[in-house]
N, C-alpha and C positions, 0 to 999 in steps of 0.2 A: 347188618347181619340179621336183625329181627325181620326186616322187610323181606329178605331173601327166603328165610324160613317160611314166612307167611305165604309167599308166592308158591313155594314148592308144595306146601300142605294144601293150598287152594287148588293147584293143578291136579294133585293126586286125588283129592276129593272129587273133583269134577270128572276126571277120567273114570273113577270108580262108579260114580252115579250113572254116567253114560253107559258103561258096560252092563250094569244091572238093567237099565231100561232096554238096551239092545237085546239082552238075553231073555228077559222075562215077559215083556209084554209091550214093547214100544211100538209095535206095528202089527197088529193082528188084522189080516186083510178083511176089509169090509166092516171092521168094528172099531179099531183105534188108530190114531195117527198122532205121534208126538212130534213137536216142532224140531227138536234136536235130531231125531232120526230122519225127518224129512230133509234137513240140511245135509246130513251125512249122505243120504241117497242122491241128492242133487249133485254133490261134489263127486260122488262115484260115477255119475253119468256125465260129468264134465259140464254141467249146467250151472256154472258159477254165478251167472246173473240171478237166477232164482235163489241160490244159496245166500247170496248177498241180500236179497230182498227179505227173505225169512229172518236172517240175522239182524237186519236193521229193525224189523218189526219187533223182534224179541228184545233188542236193546231199548227201543222206545217204550215198550210195555214195562220193562224193568225200571226205567227212569221214572215213569209215571207212578208206579207203585212206591218207589222210594220217596218220591216227592210227596205223595199222599201220606206216607208214614211220618215224614218230617213235619208236615203241617198238623197232623193228628197229635204228634208229641208236643208241638208248640202249644196247641190248644189245651192239652191236658196239663202242661206245666203252668199255664196261666190260671187254670181252675184251682190248682192246689197251692197257689201263692208263689209261683216262680221257682219252686225247688228243682234242683238238677239231679 
């Protein structure tokens, strides 16, 4: 039950953030370009291959950031005596 609630809240949060980016400044021609909006536009133009490429890049970047945070936390825990 808790997992389902977490999934619903995460989905709602993501849709809300995407809407704000889309409305306020996700793609000002010649000035800004946000990856999530680029994926949205590729899907609208039926360019699924490009949408998949952008998505894979975003997943890889997210994974690398999370991996970096994990190792940083490990290092910090060793410095302060293994406290959790």
